[in-house]
N, C-alpha and C positions, 0 to 999 in steps of 0.2 A: 631807769628807763631814757634812753639817749631821747634827743629831741632838734630838730634842724627847723626851719621855716618852711622851706621848699624841699621835699624827697622824690627824686625823680627816679622810676621804676625803669632800667633798662639803659644800656651804654651803646645804644644805635645812632644811628646820625642826628634822630632826632631830640633823643636824649640829652647827648652830649655838647648839642648846638645850642638849647634853651638852657640848662644849666651852666653856660659860659655866659652868655647871656646875662644871664641873672644875678650870677656871682660878679662879674664887671661892674654894675649895679649897687654892688655893696650887701647883696642877700647872702645872707646863707644858703648854699645848697647843700645838697649828701645825693650821690648817685651811688643807686645797687646795680652793680652787674655782676649777674651768677655764674659768667664764664672767667676762668682766670685771665680770660688775656681775648683779643678783637681778634685774633688769627682766625678766617673759617674759608673753607671752599668757595667759591661760586657765589658770592654775596653781592650785591646790588655794587657794581664800582666806576659806575659813571656819574662824572660830575658836572652838570652841566653850563650852559653859562651864566646863570640866575643865581649858583652858588659860588664860582669863581667871581663874580661880583662882589657878593657876600663879605668871603675870604678878604675881597681888600679892603673891603669897608671896617672891617674888625684889624684890618692892620697883619695879616695871617700871609699874602700873600706869596711874597717873596720865600718865609717857609714854604708853603704849600711847592710851589716851581720847586722846589729844591727835592723833589717825592719822585720817585722815577714812575712816570706816566707813559702812555699812549695817547696819542694826537687823534680825533677821528672828527673829521671835517662833512664827510657826505653820508646819508640815508641812501641808499638803492635797494631796489628791488628788480631781480631778474625772475620773471617768471614766462617757465619755459624758454626759446632765446631772446628775450627781449630784455634789457636791463634800463632801468629808468632810476633816476633823481627825485628821488622825492621831497628832499630836506637838504639844502645845502648852508651848513653854516658857515662856512666861508665867507659867504656876503656881509655878516653881522659885522657890527667893528667891534675893528681889534680893540683889545686883548683879548674879546668875550667873544669869536668866532671860532670855536669849535668846544667840542667834547675830551674832556679829560680823562683818561681812563687808567685809575689811581687803585690798587688795592684798598678795599676800605678796610681794611686794619692800620694801611699805614696812616689815612686820612680821619681815620678816629683816635691814633693816637697823636696825633697834630693837634687836634682839638682839645682830647684832653691833657695835654701837657701847656696847651694856652692858658684852661681855666685853670689848672694845678698852680700858675703864678698868683693865684686872686685869695684873699687870705681865707676866704669863707665859703670854699668849696674842699668836700669830700667826696674820695669815687672810693668805694669799697666796694674790692672784685671777689669771686667765687661767695657771694651774696645773693640767696635767693629768696624771692619775695612770697610768701604762702597763701598771706592773707590779709585783710584792712582792718583797722579798727575805726570801728564804731561811734560815738556817740549820740546821747540822746537829750533835746535838752526838754524842759519841765511842758512845752506844750507836744512832744513827741515826735519832733523833727529830727530827723539823723543827718548827721556829718561824718564825713570820713576827715579821721585825724592822726593820722598813719598807717605804719604797715607792721607788718607783723615778717620776720625773714628768720632762715638760714644759715648759719655761717658754720666755718671750720671747730668754732667752742659750742655750737650747739643753735639752738630756738632763741630767739631775742623779740623789740621789741622797737619801732625807730614815729616817735609823735614827730606830728608834721603837721604846718597850719592848709598848707596845698600839696596834696598825689599827684605828681602828673606820669600819665600811664604813657609809657613809650616801650612798651616790652613786646611790640610786634604781632605778626597776625594774630598766636595762639597765650593773646595778652591773658595771663593771670590774675593782673589787678582786673582788665575789664570783666571778666567773671565775676570776680568777689563781688563786685560792684553791682550786677545783677541787669549788667548790659547787653545784650542780645543786637548783631550785625544782623543787618540783610543781606543776604548772600544773591549774590547774579548769575546767572548759566557762563560759564566756557566751557569753550570745547575741547582745551588740550590740557596737556602735562609736561612737562620740559626735562629734556636730558641733556647736562650738560657734560661735554667733554672738550679738551686740550687736545688743541691738533699742531703743529709743524705752523710758523709763521706764514702769512699769505706774503706772497710779490704780486706784482704787477697791476691792476687797477684798483685792487682790493687793500691796497696799503692804506693806512689812514681814512677805512668810513668801514661802516656798517653794511655788511651786501645780507639782504632777505633773499633766500632760494627758494620759488615755491613753484610745485607743480600738480597735476593733481595726481593725489597719493602721499604726498609729503611737502614740508615746507622744513626749512634751517636759518637759522641768523650767522653770523658768521662776524665776529667784530675781531679788529686788530686789536693789539695788544702788544705790539714790536717785539718781541722777541717769543711768538708763539701767538695762535687766531685763538680765540673762545669763541665755540659753538655749541648753540643751542636749538635744540633737534625736536622740534615738538614729533610730540605723538597723541590721539586720540584720549579724553579724560580717563583715566581710571583704567588701561588695560599694560601700565606698566609691566604686570607677571606674565600677559599672555605674549607682551611682544619681548620679553626676555628668552621667553619660554624657545621660541623661534631663532634663538641662535645668536651669537655674537658676527660670525660670516657674514649673513643676511645684512644686519644692520652697516656693516662695515660698505658691505656693495653698496647699500640703499644710500647710504651717505656717501660717500665715494660720488657717482654718479648725481645726486643732487648738487653737490657741490663742484663736480667738475674738476675734481681731482685726480692725481694716481692713486696708483695702491698703496704705495710707500706713506701718502700722506695718512692716510683713514688706518694703516696697520700702527701710525700712535698707539691707538686704541690697542692696549693688552690684554685687556678681561672687564669683567664685567666692572670690577669694582672703579676703575676709569671712568666710568657711568652716572653721573650723580642725579637721581631721580629730586625733580622740586615740581612738588605737588602744586597746583596755581591755584591760588581762589582771588577772586572780587566779591569785594564787600563796602559797606559802609554803615556805621551806627545812626539811627534815625536823631540820637542826642548824644553827643559826646563827654558829655557830664553829670556828676552829680555834686550836692554841694561839697567842697571840699576835694573832690579829684575831675581833673581832667584828661580825657585819651588825645595823643596825639603822632603825626604818622603813620605806620599800619595797625593799631590797636584801634583808630579812630574806621581806617577804611585802606584795607588790601588791595593793592593795585594789580592789575594784569602785568607783567614784565614787559608789554607791548610798548616801546619809546622805551623804556630806560629808565622810565620816570620817579619812579617809588622813592628812589635818596631823594631826590631834589623836592619831593613833594612834601616830605617829612621835614625836612631843612628851613621848606617854608612855614610849617606849621607851624615848628620849633620858633622862628624870629617872630611870627605874630604873636604866640603867646608871649615872648620876651618881650615884646614893644609895648602889649597893650596889661599884661600884666605885673612889670617890673614896678610901676609906680606904686601902684597897692598895695604893693607887698612891701616895697621901701618906706612909705610912708603911714603906712595901718597894721601891716605887721601881717595882712589876712586880705584874702580875698570873697567879695559876694557873687552869688551862684551868676546874677545879672552879666559881672565881669568875665566869668567861664564862658556863660553863653555868646558873649563879643566874637571871643575868638573862633567859633565853630559859625556863628555869621560870617566872619572875614571871610573863611577857611572852604565855606561849602561852596562858593561858585567854582573855584578853580577843580575844584575836589570833583564836583558834578558831570562839570563839562570835559574834565581828563577820561572819567571813568565812562561818559555816553561816546566818545572819541574812541576808546579803545573796543567798547564796545561793535562800533560799526566798522571795523577792522576786524574783528573776531567773525564776524557775520557775510562781510564782500568778499573777505580773501583767506582767513586762515580755516574757519569751516568747509568752506570747500575747497581748500587743496586738501584736508584731512580725511574729508571723506570722500575724493575723486570727483567730484562734478566742477571744478573748476574747469573755467573754455577760455584760456589767452587772458586779456590786462581788462580786469575789469575797465569801464571809461573814465570814472572819476582820476585815478590813478593815471590812466594817459594822457587825460588832460595836464593834470598837474606833471609829469613829464616835459612837458614840452614849453611849460612856464617860467621863466627865471623868475616872475614877480610869486606864483606861488610856492616856488622850495623855499625861497627870501622869509615870506609870512611862515611857512608849517615849520623851519628853522626858528624860527621868531616865538610864535608860539609856543613852540616842543621847548625851545633853550633855553626861552625868558618866562613861561611862562603868561596867564591871563590878570595876574595884579601882583606888583612890584609889593616886597619886603622889603623895608626897611629895619633894621636892629634899633635897641631904644640910643636913645644920643649916648647916655655915658657908658655902653661897650663896645662902642665906635674908635678904632682907634686907624685912620684913613691911609691908608701906606698909598707910596708911585704905584699906580698898575703894573701886574706883571708882563713883560714882553714875551710872546712867543721866543 
């Protein structure tokens, strides 16, 4: 039977970040990733200022700057004929004055490559975790001691002192541990499409378009626009039945573009469905097990913050758990609970903020009751101070997470 000190399940932003930090601290870490690569359509590609700063602290800023990236500086909302700037990242201190739009596969490859330079790091692709190994002591107390998995060679087991569940919103590990998240209502699902690159004031911006009866968000990706078109939750089948022409026509009117732009959507194969979830575990851990990122709290796509909250979870876990794992080779349940306490406030705050936006803007838009610009948004659009504050809170987060000292490789800040 194979063994490691820490088994990370899932090679996403949370999994590879925490694996890199622990490996740099001298801990044996094995990442089990069920896919053969990191290439996925329409994964979260927004790398916020907090993550850009972390990459510099890890000495990875120059490598990241070499990746193909778009640069987003403003979050705009258009409601009817009115356009309002809600967040202006360009007002933040350089070089962390923007959101980088980087294909998540490239970002994950960068993290995996950096981690592979550490002798204690192992990445096993095409390896799907199927269950947990659990031991019981003489007093009947149960502790997770590793995972069961399936790969090209068949079934196997990997023992570990700590299992980190970073396997997303449909986490197999979370379910196997008997952890069930509390689910929060959301008004929408999302259709993701690609359109030709934006022009004019949509360059370098996130542009959200709302009207009574529809909503869409367009993000400048340099060579194309990534568009999230919102539909009432659970209506994918009936909306597709209405026909592709009806969708393209509504999208054209909503975005205010010509038909040759929306004609880039050739078939329903070009329209990818994201079933939106928002949930949160009451307890993120069991003895020997900790959930991070979407496995602990699935976020709404509002604000594009999911990747960065997952990375922040990973940094907090790396900093709080690296010492015990290095010094004792194990962690206590109290130390796992400390990670949840550290990350509970920013997680809860963000989800409540998203819920407020759902109810004040997204739901009225989708059910046709939106009547003009809500007063809080109108006030924000008139204040440069508010635009700076929303950019800072959204981009940097409520709590700054610093990686463990042994993991840092401080480089000169990247330049725009």
